PQR file with spaces between the fields and no chain letter, atoms N, CA, C, O and H, PARSE charges and radii, in Angstrom:
ATOM       1  N    MET     1     -14.685   12.203    8.270 -0.4000 1.5000
ATOM       2  CA   MET     1     -14.106   10.680    7.621 -0.0000 2.0000
ATOM       3  C    MET     1     -14.933    9.608    7.645  0.5500 1.7000
ATOM       4  O    MET     1     -15.712    9.761    8.586 -0.5500 1.4000
ATOM       5  N    ASN     2     -15.126    8.677    7.113 -0.4000 1.5000
ATOM       6  CA   ASN     2     -15.896    7.912    7.237 -0.0000 2.0000
ATOM       7  C    ASN     2     -15.607    6.034    7.904  0.5500 1.7000
ATOM       8  O    ASN     2     -14.882    5.716    8.846 -0.5500 1.4000
ATOM       9  H    ASN     2     -14.493    8.553    6.348  0.4000 1.0000
ATOM      10  N    VAL     3     -16.244    5.333    7.240 -0.4000 1.5000
ATOM      11  CA   VAL     3     -15.922    3.932    8.034 -0.0000 2.0000
ATOM      12  C    VAL     3     -14.431    3.539    7.378  0.5500 1.7000
ATOM      13  O    VAL     3     -14.283    3.311    6.177 -0.5500 1.4000
ATOM      14  H    VAL     3     -16.833    5.592    6.475  0.4000 1.0000
ATOM      15  N    GLY     4     -13.690    3.511    8.055 -0.4000 1.5000
ATOM      16  CA   GLY     4     -11.761    2.696    8.140 -0.0000 2.0000
ATOM      17  C    GLY     4     -11.345    4.696    7.570  0.5500 1.7000
ATOM      18  O    GLY     4     -10.529    4.985    6.695 -0.5500 1.4000
ATOM      19  H    GLY     4     -13.810    3.697    9.030  0.4000 1.0000
ATOM      20  N    GLY     5     -11.725    5.162    7.939 -0.4000 1.5000
ATOM      21  CA   GLY     5     -10.511    6.914    7.977 -0.0000 2.0000
ATOM      22  C    GLY     5     -10.875    7.135    6.997  0.5500 1.7000
ATOM      23  O    GLY     5     -11.304    8.287    6.943 -0.5500 1.4000
ATOM      24  H    GLY     5     -12.388    4.927    8.650  0.4000 1.0000
ATOM      25  N    ILE     6     -10.964    6.505    5.917 -0.4000 1.5000
ATOM      26  CA   ILE     6     -10.915    7.520    4.154 -0.0000 2.0000
ATOM      27  C    ILE     6     -11.853    7.657    3.676  0.5500 1.7000
ATOM      28  O    ILE     6     -12.698    6.781    3.490 -0.5500 1.4000
ATOM      29  H    ILE     6     -10.616    5.568    5.960  0.4000 1.0000
ATOM      30  N    ASN     7     -11.952    9.412    3.203 -0.4000 1.5000
ATOM      31  CA   ASN     7     -12.748   10.002    3.062 -0.0000 2.0000
ATOM      32  C    ASN     7     -12.941    9.661    1.497  0.5500 1.7000
ATOM      33  O    ASN     7     -11.933   10.207    1.049 -0.5500 1.4000
ATOM      34  H    ASN     7     -11.266   10.123    3.354  0.4000 1.0000
ATOM      35  N    PRO     8     -13.687    9.029    0.242 -0.5600 1.5000
ATOM      36  CA   PRO     8     -13.711    8.760   -0.779  0.2800 2.0000
ATOM      37  C    PRO     8     -13.949   10.002   -1.501  0.5500 1.7000
ATOM      38  O    PRO     8     -13.498   10.132   -2.639 -0.5500 1.4000
ATOM      39  N    ALA     9     -14.903   11.318   -0.699 -0.4000 1.5000
ATOM      40  CA   ALA     9     -14.946   12.728   -1.756 -0.0000 2.0000
ATOM      41  C    ALA     9     -13.351   13.206   -2.105  0.5500 1.7000
ATOM      42  O    ALA     9     -12.844   13.333   -3.219 -0.5500 1.4000
ATOM      43  H    ALA     9     -15.270   11.212    0.225  0.4000 1.0000
ATOM      44  N    THR    10     -12.751   13.422   -0.804 -0.4000 1.5000
ATOM      45  CA   THR    10     -11.473   14.098   -1.303 -0.0000 2.0000
ATOM      46  C    THR    10      -9.865   13.153   -0.998  0.5500 1.7000
ATOM      47  O    THR    10      -8.743   13.659   -0.958 -0.5500 1.4000
ATOM      48  H    THR    10     -13.163   13.319    0.101  0.4000 1.0000
ATOM      49  N    GLY    11     -10.121   12.086   -0.866 -0.4000 1.5000
ATOM      50  CA   GLY    11      -8.851   10.945   -1.108 -0.0000 2.0000
ATOM      51  C    GLY    11      -8.241   11.333    0.557  0.5500 1.7000
ATOM      52  O    GLY    11      -7.253   10.634    0.779 -0.5500 1.4000
ATOM      53  H    GLY    11     -11.032   11.675   -0.899  0.4000 1.0000
ATOM      54  N    ASP    12      -8.588   12.268    1.765 -0.4000 1.5000
ATOM      55  CA   ASP    12      -7.886   12.310    2.526 -0.0000 2.0000
ATOM      56  C    ASP    12      -8.263   10.531    3.782  0.5500 1.7000
ATOM      57  O    ASP    12      -9.358   10.108    4.151 -0.5500 1.4000
ATOM      58  H    ASP    12      -9.391   12.837    1.585  0.4000 1.0000
ATOM      59  N    TYR    13      -7.296   10.139    3.986 -0.4000 1.5000
ATOM      60  CA   TYR    13      -7.265    9.045    5.439 -0.0000 2.0000
ATOM      61  C    TYR    13      -6.420    9.397    6.442  0.5500 1.7000
ATOM      62  O    TYR    13      -5.587   10.293    6.577 -0.5500 1.4000
ATOM      63  H    TYR    13      -6.406   10.483    3.686  0.4000 1.0000
ATOM      64  N    SER    14      -6.909    8.274    7.289 -0.4000 1.5000
ATOM      65  CA   SER    14      -6.355    8.419    9.046 -0.0000 2.0000
ATOM      66  C    SER    14      -6.643    7.387    9.504  0.5500 1.7000
ATOM      67  O    SER    14      -7.484    7.571   10.384 -0.5500 1.4000
ATOM      68  H    SER    14      -7.586    7.546    7.179  0.4000 1.0000
ATOM      69  N    VAL    15      -6.342    6.131    9.362 -0.4000 1.5000
ATOM      70  CA   VAL    15      -6.174    5.203   10.103 -0.0000 2.0000
ATOM      71  C    VAL    15      -4.974    4.351   10.842  0.5500 1.7000
ATOM      72  O    VAL    15      -3.771    4.435   10.592 -0.5500 1.4000
ATOM      73  H    VAL    15      -5.659    5.981    8.647  0.4000 1.0000
ATOM      74  N    GLY    16      -5.722    3.371   11.980 -0.4000 1.5000
ATOM      75  CA   GLY    16      -4.318    3.007   12.718 -0.0000 2.0000
ATOM      76  C    GLY    16      -3.945    1.901   12.192  0.5500 1.7000
ATOM      77  O    GLY    16      -4.807    1.347   11.510 -0.5500 1.4000
ATOM      78  H    GLY    16      -6.699    3.303   12.183  0.4000 1.0000
ATOM      79  N    ALA    17      -2.952    1.390   12.278 -0.4000 1.5000
ATOM      80  CA   ALA    17      -1.897    0.529   11.965 -0.0000 2.0000
ATOM      81  C    ALA    17      -0.468   -0.187   12.462  0.5500 1.7000
ATOM      82  O    ALA    17       0.524    0.356   12.947 -0.5500 1.4000
ATOM      83  H    ALA    17      -2.252    1.840   12.833  0.4000 1.0000
ATOM      84  N    SER    18      -0.689   -1.439   12.203 -0.4000 1.5000
ATOM      85  CA   SER    18       0.839   -1.974   13.181 -0.0000 2.0000
ATOM      86  C    SER    18       1.436   -3.119   11.897  0.5500 1.7000
ATOM      87  O    SER    18       0.767   -3.709   11.048 -0.5500 1.4000
ATOM      88  H    SER    18      -1.495   -1.881   11.808  0.4000 1.0000
ATOM      89  N    GLY    19       2.601   -3.149   12.085 -0.4000 1.5000
ATOM      90  CA   GLY    19       3.698   -3.554   11.470 -0.0000 2.0000
ATOM      91  C    GLY    19       4.634   -4.222   11.752  0.5500 1.7000
ATOM      92  O    GLY    19       4.498   -5.183   12.509 -0.5500 1.4000
ATOM      93  H    GLY    19       3.144   -2.670   12.774  0.4000 1.0000
ATOM      94  N    LEU    20       5.835   -3.885   11.212 -0.4000 1.5000
ATOM      95  CA   LEU    20       7.168   -3.677   11.779 -0.0000 2.0000
ATOM      96  C    LEU    20       7.649   -2.736   11.272  0.5500 1.7000
ATOM      97  O    LEU    20       7.212   -2.371   10.181 -0.5500 1.4000
ATOM      98  H    LEU    20       5.945   -3.104   10.597  0.4000 1.0000
ATOM      99  N    TRP    21       8.564   -2.134   11.818 -0.4000 1.5000
ATOM     100  CA   TRP    21       9.519   -1.203   11.898 -0.0000 2.0000
ATOM     101  C    TRP    21      10.457   -1.915   10.728  0.5500 1.7000
ATOM     102  O    TRP    21      10.649   -3.128   10.809 -0.5500 1.4000
ATOM     103  H    TRP    21       8.919   -2.431   12.704  0.4000 1.0000
ATOM     104  N    ILE    22      11.107   -1.066    9.516 -0.4000 1.5000
ATOM     105  CA   ILE    22      12.086   -2.221    9.532 -0.0000 2.0000
ATOM     106  C    ILE    22      13.306   -0.558    8.499  0.5500 1.7000
ATOM     107  O    ILE    22      12.868    0.308    7.742 -0.5500 1.4000
ATOM     108  H    ILE    22      10.952   -0.080    9.450  0.4000 1.0000
ATOM     109  N    GLU    23      14.616   -0.756    8.920 -0.4000 1.5000
ATOM     110  CA   GLU    23      15.362   -0.246    8.582 -0.0000 2.0000
ATOM     111  C    GLU    23      16.370   -0.723    7.781  0.5500 1.7000
ATOM     112  O    GLU    23      16.794   -1.841    8.076 -0.5500 1.4000
ATOM     113  H    GLU    23      14.972   -1.460    9.535  0.4000 1.0000
ATOM     114  N    ASN    24      17.038    0.044    6.506 -0.4000 1.5000
ATOM     115  CA   ASN    24      17.999   -1.062    6.194 -0.0000 2.0000
ATOM     116  C    ASN    24      17.593   -2.387    5.427  0.5500 1.7000
ATOM     117  O    ASN    24      18.332   -3.354    5.242 -0.5500 1.4000
ATOM     118  H    ASN    24      16.693    0.951    6.267  0.4000 1.0000
ATOM     119  N    GLY    25      16.149   -2.237    4.973 -0.4000 1.5000
ATOM     120  CA   GLY    25      16.158   -3.541    4.452 -0.0000 2.0000
ATOM     121  C    GLY    25      15.694   -4.927    5.764  0.5500 1.7000
ATOM     122  O    GLY    25      15.310   -6.069    5.510 -0.5500 1.4000
ATOM     123  H    GLY    25      15.549   -1.451    5.123  0.4000 1.0000
ATOM     124  N    ASN    26      15.879   -4.382    6.936 -0.4000 1.5000
ATOM     125  CA   ASN    26      15.464   -5.598    7.855 -0.0000 2.0000
ATOM     126  C    ASN    26      14.645   -5.272    9.081  0.5500 1.7000
ATOM     127  O    ASN    26      14.616   -4.102    9.463 -0.5500 1.4000
ATOM     128  H    ASN    26      16.192   -3.455    7.142  0.4000 1.0000
ATOM     129  N    PRO    27      13.898   -6.316    9.806 -0.5600 1.5000
ATOM     130  CA   PRO    27      12.867   -5.681   10.053  0.2800 2.0000
ATOM     131  C    PRO    27      13.553   -5.429   11.611  0.5500 1.7000
ATOM     132  O    PRO    27      14.120   -6.433   12.041 -0.5500 1.4000
ATOM     133  N    VAL    28      13.577   -4.367   12.412 -0.4000 1.5000
ATOM     134  CA   VAL    28      14.002   -4.256   13.564 -0.0000 2.0000
ATOM     135  C    VAL    28      12.986   -4.386   14.791  0.5500 1.7000
ATOM     136  O    VAL    28      13.432   -4.922   15.805 -0.5500 1.4000
ATOM     137  H    VAL    28      13.116   -3.552   12.062  0.4000 1.0000
ATOM     138  N    ARG    29      11.780   -3.984   14.791 -0.4000 1.5000
ATOM     139  CA   ARG    29      10.817   -4.344   15.992 -0.0000 2.0000
ATOM     140  C    ARG    29       9.677   -4.137   15.402  0.5500 1.7000
ATOM     141  O    ARG    29       9.582   -3.377   14.438 -0.5500 1.4000
ATOM     142  H    ARG    29      11.418   -3.548   13.967  0.4000 1.0000
ATOM     143  N    PRO    30       8.444   -4.935   16.021 -0.5600 1.5000
ATOM     144  CA   PRO    30       7.069   -4.413   15.973  0.2800 2.0000
ATOM     145  C    PRO    30       6.374   -3.364   16.610  0.5500 1.7000
ATOM     146  O    PRO    30       6.296   -3.066   17.801 -0.5500 1.4000
ATOM     147  N    VAL    31       5.735   -2.708   15.295 -0.4000 1.5000
ATOM     148  CA   VAL    31       4.907   -1.900   15.999 -0.0000 2.0000
ATOM     149  C    VAL    31       3.065   -1.929   15.815  0.5500 1.7000
ATOM     150  O    VAL    31       2.360   -2.684   15.145 -0.5500 1.4000
ATOM     151  H    VAL    31       5.798   -2.950   14.327  0.4000 1.0000
ATOM     152  N    SER    32       2.688   -0.725   16.751 -0.4000 1.5000
ATOM     153  CA   SER    32       1.331   -1.120   17.211 -0.0000 2.0000
ATOM     154  C    SER    32       0.867   -0.175   17.542  0.5500 1.7000
ATOM     155  O    SER    32       1.593    0.334   18.396 -0.5500 1.4000
ATOM     156  H    SER    32       3.261   -0.112   17.295  0.4000 1.0000
ATOM     157  N    GLY    33      -0.233    0.572   17.294 -0.4000 1.5000
ATOM     158  CA   GLY    33      -1.146    1.579   17.642 -0.0000 2.0000
ATOM     159  C    GLY    33      -0.513    2.936   17.521  0.5500 1.7000
ATOM     160  O    GLY    33      -0.270    3.870   18.285 -0.5500 1.4000
ATOM     161  H    GLY    33      -0.823    0.159   16.600  0.4000 1.0000
ATOM     162  N    VAL    34      -0.275    2.549   15.712 -0.4000 1.5000
ATOM     163  CA   VAL    34       0.124    4.172   15.189 -0.0000 2.0000
ATOM     164  C    VAL    34      -0.844    4.695   14.190  0.5500 1.7000
ATOM     165  O    VAL    34      -1.734    3.899   13.888 -0.5500 1.4000
ATOM     166  H    VAL    34      -0.472    1.790   15.091  0.4000 1.0000
ATOM     167  N    THR    35      -0.864    5.619   13.728 -0.4000 1.5000
ATOM     168  CA   THR    35      -1.721    6.009   12.930 -0.0000 2.0000
ATOM     169  C    THR    35      -0.945    6.663   11.601  0.5500 1.7000
ATOM     170  O    THR    35      -0.056    7.494   11.789 -0.5500 1.4000
ATOM     171  H    THR    35      -0.142    6.266   13.972  0.4000 1.0000
ATOM     172  N    ILE    36      -1.377    6.192   10.054 -0.4000 1.5000
ATOM     173  CA   ILE    36      -0.523    6.825    8.916 -0.0000 2.0000
ATOM     174  C    ILE    36      -1.978    7.789    8.105  0.5500 1.7000
ATOM     175  O    ILE    36      -3.064    7.323    7.760 -0.5500 1.4000
ATOM     176  H    ILE    36      -2.099    5.517    9.902  0.4000 1.0000
ATOM     177  N    ALA    37      -1.455    9.323    7.983 -0.4000 1.5000
ATOM     178  CA   ALA    37      -2.574   10.070    7.505 -0.0000 2.0000
ATOM     179  C    ALA    37      -2.030   10.677    6.126  0.5500 1.7000
ATOM     180  O    ALA    37      -0.843   10.872    5.864 -0.5500 1.4000
ATOM     181  H    ALA    37      -0.573    9.702    8.263  0.4000 1.0000
ATOM     182  N    GLY    38      -3.127   10.937    5.295 -0.4000 1.5000
ATOM     183  CA   GLY    38      -2.565   11.611    4.060 -0.0000 2.0000
ATOM     184  C    GLY    38      -3.584   11.746    3.088  0.5500 1.7000
ATOM     185  O    GLY    38      -4.718   11.797    3.563 -0.5500 1.4000
ATOM     186  H    GLY    38      -4.091   10.779    5.508  0.4000 1.0000
ATOM     187  N    HIS    39      -3.478   11.828    1.666 -0.4000 1.5000
ATOM     188  CA   HIS    39      -3.554   11.522    0.872 -0.0000 2.0000
ATOM     189  C    HIS    39      -3.920   10.018   -0.272  0.5500 1.7000
ATOM     190  O    HIS    39      -2.947    9.492   -0.813 -0.5500 1.4000
ATOM     191  H    HIS    39      -2.557   11.786    1.280  0.4000 1.0000
ATOM     192  N    LEU    40      -5.017    9.577   -0.483 -0.4000 1.5000
ATOM     193  CA   LEU    40      -4.557    8.349   -1.298 -0.0000 2.0000
ATOM     194  C    LEU    40      -3.825    8.380   -2.181  0.5500 1.7000
ATOM     195  O    LEU    40      -3.235    7.312   -2.345 -0.5500 1.4000
ATOM     196  H    LEU    40      -5.807   10.005   -0.044  0.4000 1.0000
ATOM     197  N    SER    41      -3.429    9.618   -3.271 -0.4000 1.5000
ATOM     198  CA   SER    41      -2.716    9.356   -4.598 -0.0000 2.0000
ATOM     199  C    SER    41      -2.139    9.654   -3.978  0.5500 1.7000
ATOM     200  O    SER    41      -2.248    8.584   -3.380 -0.5500 1.4000
ATOM     201  H    SER    41      -3.908   10.486   -3.137  0.4000 1.0000
ATOM     202  N    ASP    42      -1.016   10.539   -2.987 -0.4000 1.5000
ATOM     203  CA   ASP    42       0.214   10.305   -2.584 -0.0000 2.0000
ATOM     204  C    ASP    42       0.328    9.213   -1.940  0.5500 1.7000
ATOM     205  O    ASP    42       1.509    9.062   -1.630 -0.5500 1.4000
ATOM     206  H    ASP    42      -0.928   11.409   -3.473  0.4000 1.0000
ATOM     207  N    ILE    43      -0.339    8.343   -1.571 -0.4000 1.5000
ATOM     208  CA   ILE    43       0.467    6.892   -1.386 -0.0000 2.0000
ATOM     209  C    ILE    43       0.461    6.286   -2.301  0.5500 1.7000
ATOM     210  O    ILE    43       1.350    5.436   -2.350 -0.5500 1.4000
ATOM     211  H    ILE    43      -1.299    8.466   -1.823  0.4000 1.0000
ATOM     212  N    LEU    44      -0.302    6.352   -3.252 -0.4000 1.5000
ATOM     213  CA   LEU    44       0.066    5.553   -4.466 -0.0000 2.0000
ATOM     214  C    LEU    44       0.978    6.081   -5.201  0.5500 1.7000
ATOM     215  O    LEU    44       1.468    5.262   -5.979 -0.5500 1.4000
ATOM     216  H    LEU    44      -1.024    7.042   -3.212  0.4000 1.0000
ATOM     217  N    ARG    45       1.468    7.274   -5.281 -0.4000 1.5000
ATOM     218  CA   ARG    45       2.427    7.347   -6.023 -0.0000 2.0000
ATOM     219  C    ARG    45       3.760    7.394   -5.538  0.5500 1.7000
ATOM     220  O    ARG    45       4.703    7.380   -6.330 -0.5500 1.4000
ATOM     221  H    ARG    45       1.070    7.939   -4.649  0.4000 1.0000
ATOM     222  N    ASN    46       3.972    7.465   -3.964 -0.4000 1.5000
ATOM     223  CA   ASN    46       4.954    7.376   -3.251 -0.0000 2.0000
ATOM     224  C    ASN    46       5.573    5.573   -3.205  0.5500 1.7000
ATOM     225  O    ASN    46       6.782    5.433   -3.022 -0.5500 1.4000
ATOM     226  H    ASN    46       3.206    7.476   -3.321  0.4000 1.0000
ATOM     227  N    ILE    47       4.917    4.612   -3.333 -0.4000 1.5000
ATOM     228  CA   ILE    47       5.714    2.953   -3.306 -0.0000 2.0000
ATOM     229  C    ILE    47       6.651    2.978   -4.480  0.5500 1.7000
ATOM     230  O    ILE    47       6.651    3.008   -5.711 -0.5500 1.4000
ATOM     231  H    ILE    47       3.934    4.725   -3.482  0.4000 1.0000
ATOM     232  N    VAL    48       7.573    2.948   -3.280 -0.4000 1.5000
ATOM     233  CA   VAL    48       9.094    3.004   -3.928 -0.0000 2.0000
ATOM     234  C    VAL    48       9.041    1.257   -4.291  0.5500 1.7000
ATOM     235  O    VAL    48       9.086    0.913   -5.473 -0.5500 1.4000
ATOM     236  H    VAL    48       7.573    2.924   -2.281  0.4000 1.0000
ATOM     237  N    ALA    49       8.951    0.310   -3.288 -0.4000 1.5000
ATOM     238  CA   ALA    49       9.380   -1.010   -3.286 -0.0000 2.0000
ATOM     239  C    ALA    49       7.632   -1.842   -2.697  0.5500 1.7000
ATOM     240  O    ALA    49       6.743   -1.435   -1.950 -0.5500 1.4000
ATOM     241  H    ALA    49       8.914    0.589   -2.328  0.4000 1.0000
ATOM     242  N    VAL    50       7.836   -3.260   -3.582 -0.4000 1.5000
ATOM     243  CA   VAL    50       6.623   -3.600   -2.598 -0.0000 2.0000
ATOM     244  C    VAL    50       7.208   -5.151   -2.716  0.5500 1.7000
ATOM     245  O    VAL    50       7.327   -5.827   -3.738 -0.5500 1.4000
ATOM     246  H    VAL    50       8.558   -3.591   -4.189  0.4000 1.0000
ATOM     247  N    GLY    51       7.549   -5.512   -1.286 -0.4000 1.5000
ATOM     248  CA   GLY    51       7.647   -6.956   -1.128 -0.0000 2.0000
ATOM     249  C    GLY    51       6.876   -7.930   -1.466  0.5500 1.7000
ATOM     250  O    GLY    51       5.736   -7.750   -1.892 -0.5500 1.4000
ATOM     251  H    GLY    51       7.452   -4.962   -0.456  0.4000 1.0000
ATOM     252  N    SER    52       7.350   -8.931   -1.332 -0.4000 1.5000
ATOM     253  CA   SER    52       6.304  -10.745   -1.779 -0.0000 2.0000
ATOM     254  C    SER    52       6.271  -11.193   -1.003  0.5500 1.7000
ATOM     255  O    SER    52       7.085  -12.115   -1.050 -0.5500 1.4000
ATOM     256  H    SER    52       8.277   -9.078   -0.985  0.4000 1.0000
ATOM     257  N    ASP    53       5.566  -11.151    0.246 -0.4000 1.5000
ATOM     258  CA   ASP    53       5.015  -11.288    0.802 -0.0000 2.0000
ATOM     259  C    ASP    53       3.950  -11.052    1.334  0.5500 1.7000
ATOM     260  O    ASP    53       4.029  -10.896    2.553 -0.5500 1.4000
ATOM     261  H    ASP    53       4.904  -10.402    0.285  0.4000 1.0000
ATOM     262  N    LEU    54       2.688  -10.936    0.769 -0.4000 1.5000
ATOM     263  CA   LEU    54       1.621  -10.797    0.645 -0.0000 2.0000
ATOM     264  C    LEU    54       0.621  -11.892    1.465  0.5500 1.7000
ATOM     265  O    LEU    54       0.673  -13.090    1.187 -0.5500 1.4000
ATOM     266  H    LEU    54       2.624  -11.063   -0.221  0.4000 1.0000
ATOM     267  N    ARG    55      -0.114  -11.468    2.299 -0.4000 1.5000
ATOM     268  CA   ARG    55      -0.674  -12.509    3.563 -0.0000 2.0000
ATOM     269  C    ARG    55      -2.187  -11.747    3.618  0.5500 1.7000
ATOM     270  O    ARG    55      -2.363  -10.552    3.385 -0.5500 1.4000
ATOM     271  H    ARG    55      -0.156  -10.495    2.525  0.4000 1.0000
ATOM     272  N    PHE    56      -2.802  -12.321    3.832 -0.4000 1.5000
ATOM     273  CA   PHE    56      -4.452  -11.788    4.258 -0.0000 2.0000
ATOM     274  C    PHE    56      -4.543  -12.136    5.412  0.5500 1.7000
ATOM     275  O    PHE    56      -3.956  -13.131    5.839 -0.5500 1.4000
ATOM     276  H    PHE    56      -2.659  -13.292    4.022  0.4000 1.0000
ATOM     277  N    VAL    57      -5.530  -11.146    6.352 -0.4000 1.5000
ATOM     278  CA   VAL    57      -6.121  -11.768    7.785 -0.0000 2.0000
ATOM     279  C    VAL    57      -7.539  -11.618    8.062  0.5500 1.7000
ATOM     280  O    VAL    57      -8.153  -10.620    7.684 -0.5500 1.4000
ATOM     281  H    VAL    57      -6.007  -10.339    6.005  0.4000 1.0000
ATOM     282  N    PRO    58      -8.034  -12.477    8.644 -0.5600 1.5000
ATOM     283  CA   PRO    58      -9.806  -12.188    8.467  0.2800 2.0000
ATOM     284  C    PRO    58      -9.879  -10.226    9.571  0.5500 1.7000
ATOM     285  O    PRO    58      -9.479   -9.740   10.629 -0.5500 1.4000
ATOM     286  N    PHE    59     -10.616   -9.865    8.416 -0.4000 1.5000
ATOM     287  CA   PHE    59     -11.183   -8.526    9.183 -0.0000 2.0000
ATOM     288  C    PHE    59     -12.606   -8.375    8.071  0.5500 1.7000
ATOM     289  O    PHE    59     -12.467   -8.231    6.856 -0.5500 1.4000
ATOM     290  H    PHE    59     -10.941  -10.260    7.556  0.4000 1.0000
ATOM     291  N    PHE    60     -13.611   -8.425    8.593 -0.4000 1.5000
ATOM     292  CA   PHE    60     -14.896   -8.237    7.640 -0.0000 2.0000
ATOM     293  C    PHE    60     -14.872   -8.817    6.558  0.5500 1.7000
ATOM     294  O    PHE    60     -15.427   -8.128    5.702 -0.5500 1.4000
ATOM     295  H    PHE    60     -13.724   -8.542    9.580  0.4000 1.0000
ATOM     296  N    GLY    61     -14.405   -9.985    6.088 -0.4000 1.5000
ATOM     297  CA   GLY    61     -13.898  -11.088    5.041 -0.0000 2.0000
ATOM     298  C    GLY    61     -12.441  -10.945    4.844  0.5500 1.7000
ATOM     299  O    GLY    61     -12.075  -10.990    6.019 -0.5500 1.4000
ATOM     300  H    GLY    61     -13.954  -10.544    6.784  0.4000 1.0000
ATOM     301  N    ALA    62     -11.587  -10.831    4.289 -0.4000 1.5000
ATOM     302  CA   ALA    62     -10.406  -10.318    4.051 -0.0000 2.0000
ATOM     303  C    ALA    62      -9.759   -9.816    3.989  0.5500 1.7000
ATOM     304  O    ALA    62      -9.565   -9.680    2.781 -0.5500 1.4000
ATOM     305  H    ALA    62     -11.884  -10.795    3.335  0.4000 1.0000
ATOM     306  N    ILE    63      -8.655   -8.951    4.836 -0.4000 1.5000
ATOM     307  CA   ILE    63      -7.802   -7.793    4.496 -0.0000 2.0000
ATOM     308  C    ILE    63      -6.127   -8.231    3.947  0.5500 1.7000
ATOM     309  O    ILE    63      -5.513   -9.169    4.456 -0.5500 1.4000
ATOM     310  H    ILE    63      -8.813   -9.062    5.817  0.4000 1.0000
ATOM     311  N    GLY    64      -5.615   -7.445    2.938 -0.4000 1.5000
ATOM     312  CA   GLY    64      -4.011   -8.263    3.215 -0.0000 2.0000
ATOM     313  C    GLY    64      -3.465   -6.976    2.339  0.5500 1.7000
ATOM     314  O    GLY    64      -4.136   -6.241    1.615 -0.5500 1.4000
ATOM     315  H    GLY    64      -6.114   -6.683    2.525  0.4000 1.0000
ATOM     316  N    SER    65      -1.970   -6.917    2.634 -0.4000 1.5000
ATOM     317  CA   SER    65      -0.784   -6.474    1.992 -0.0000 2.0000
ATOM     318  C    SER    65       0.249   -6.855    2.072  0.5500 1.7000
ATOM     319  O    SER    65       0.505   -7.241    3.213 -0.5500 1.4000
ATOM     320  H    SER    65      -1.425   -7.515    3.222  0.4000 1.0000
ATOM     321  N    PRO    66       1.093   -6.956    1.334 -0.5600 1.5000
ATOM     322  CA   PRO    66       2.214   -7.308    1.224  0.2800 2.0000
ATOM     323  C    PRO    66       3.087   -5.918    2.036  0.5500 1.7000
ATOM     324  O    PRO    66       2.558   -4.862    2.384 -0.5500 1.4000
ATOM     325  N    THR    67       4.687   -6.339    2.212 -0.4000 1.5000
ATOM     326  CA   THR    67       4.828   -4.911    2.659 -0.0000 2.0000
ATOM     327  C    THR    67       5.427   -3.686    1.485  0.5500 1.7000
ATOM     328  O    THR    67       5.756   -3.738    0.300 -0.5500 1.4000
ATOM     329  H    THR    67       5.116   -7.197    1.930  0.4000 1.0000
ATOM     330  N    LEU    68       5.380   -2.889    2.246 -0.4000 1.5000
ATOM     331  CA   LEU    68       5.213   -1.706    1.081 -0.0000 2.0000
ATOM     332  C    LEU    68       6.344   -0.431    1.974  0.5500 1.7000
ATOM     333  O    LEU    68       6.206    0.219    3.010 -0.5500 1.4000
ATOM     334  H    LEU    68       5.113   -2.847    3.208  0.4000 1.0000
ATOM     335  N    HIS    69       7.208   -0.511    1.158 -0.4000 1.5000
ATOM     336  CA   HIS    69       7.863    0.935    0.805 -0.0000 2.0000
ATOM     337  C    HIS    69       7.583    2.148    0.499  0.5500 1.7000
ATOM     338  O    HIS    69       7.822    2.570   -0.632 -0.5500 1.4000
ATOM     339  H    HIS    69       7.320   -1.039    0.316  0.4000 1.0000
ATOM     340  N    ILE    70       6.951    3.023    1.587 -0.4000 1.5000
ATOM     341  CA   ILE    70       6.602    3.975    1.071 -0.0000 2.0000
ATOM     342  C    ILE    70       7.303    5.534    1.391  0.5500 1.7000
ATOM     343  O    ILE    70       7.883    5.692    2.465 -0.5500 1.4000
ATOM     344  H    ILE    70       6.757    2.680    2.506  0.4000 1.0000
ATOM     345  N    GLU    71       7.229    6.477    0.565 -0.4000 1.5000
ATOM     346  CA   GLU    71       8.703    7.618    0.932 -0.0000 2.0000
ATOM     347  C    GLU    71       7.521    8.512    1.363  0.5500 1.7000
ATOM     348  O    GLU    71       6.371    8.373    0.947 -0.5500 1.4000
ATOM     349  H    GLU    71       6.757    6.348   -0.307  0.4000 1.0000
ATOM     350  N    GLY    72       7.914    9.398    2.199 -0.4000 1.5000
ATOM     351  CA   GLY    72       7.305   10.499    2.932 -0.0000 2.0000
ATOM     352  C    GLY    72       5.580   10.188    3.824  0.5500 1.7000
ATOM     353  O    GLY    72       4.613   10.942    3.930 -0.5500 1.4000
ATOM     354  H    GLY    72       8.848    9.511    2.536  0.4000 1.0000
ATOM     355  N    LEU    73       5.779    8.881    4.291 -0.4000 1.5000
ATOM     356  CA   LEU    73       4.567    8.740    4.966 -0.0000 2.0000
ATOM     357  C    LEU    73       4.453    9.522    6.331  0.5500 1.7000
ATOM     358  O    LEU    73       5.448    9.863    6.971 -0.5500 1.4000
ATOM     359  H    LEU    73       6.565    8.268    4.205  0.4000 1.0000
ATOM     360  N    THR    74       3.075    9.793    6.747 -0.4000 1.5000
ATOM     361  CA   THR    74       3.179   10.355    7.950 -0.0000 2.0000
ATOM     362  C    THR    74       2.591    9.541    8.896  0.5500 1.7000
ATOM     363  O    THR    74       1.360    9.500    8.906 -0.5500 1.4000
ATOM     364  H    THR    74       2.267    9.517    6.227  0.4000 1.0000
ATOM     365  N    ILE    75       3.370    8.720    9.896 -0.4000 1.5000
ATOM     366  CA   ILE    75       3.351    7.722   10.696 -0.0000 2.0000
ATOM     367  C    ILE    75       3.109    8.993   12.248  0.5500 1.7000
ATOM     368  O    ILE    75       3.963    9.839   12.513 -0.5500 1.4000
ATOM     369  H    ILE    75       4.369    8.753    9.889  0.4000 1.0000
ATOM     370  N    ALA    76       1.894    8.837   12.999 -0.4000 1.5000
ATOM     371  CA   ALA    76       2.178    9.298   14.085 -0.0000 2.0000
ATOM     372  C    ALA    76       2.022    8.266   15.772  0.5500 1.7000
ATOM     373  O    ALA    76       1.496    7.157   15.679 -0.5500 1.4000
ATOM     374  H    ALA    76       1.201    8.150   12.783  0.4000 1.0000
ATOM     375  N    GLY    77       2.401    8.645   16.866 -0.4000 1.5000
ATOM     376  CA   GLY    77       2.376    7.488   17.672 -0.0000 2.0000
ATOM     377  C    GLY    77       3.245    6.507   18.020  0.5500 1.7000
ATOM     378  O    GLY    77       3.070    5.460   18.643 -0.5500 1.4000
ATOM     379  H    GLY    77       2.829    9.546   16.942  0.4000 1.0000
ATOM     380  N    LEU    78       4.459    7.123   17.401 -0.4000 1.5000
ATOM     381  CA   LEU    78       5.948    6.206   18.038 -0.0000 2.0000
ATOM     382  C    LEU    78       6.610    6.192   19.042  0.5500 1.7000
ATOM     383  O    LEU    78       7.571    5.429   19.138 -0.5500 1.4000
ATOM     384  H    LEU    78       4.601    7.973   16.895  0.4000 1.0000
């Protein structure tokens, strides 16, 4: 893996994450220290909903994302 835990040659990734655990459309609890892993094409193919809550945080410039509902995502560390 290279910087960011993404291998651009294969599309494999493994990155740390934090956010909110959502059940039935409602935030249940915060999560941190988890790892998500898989293949970039799978994550893009399995996005089933995109929220309207885009926000950016400073991180080597800025990084941001809205809430995403992704089916079949591998999450470790819960």
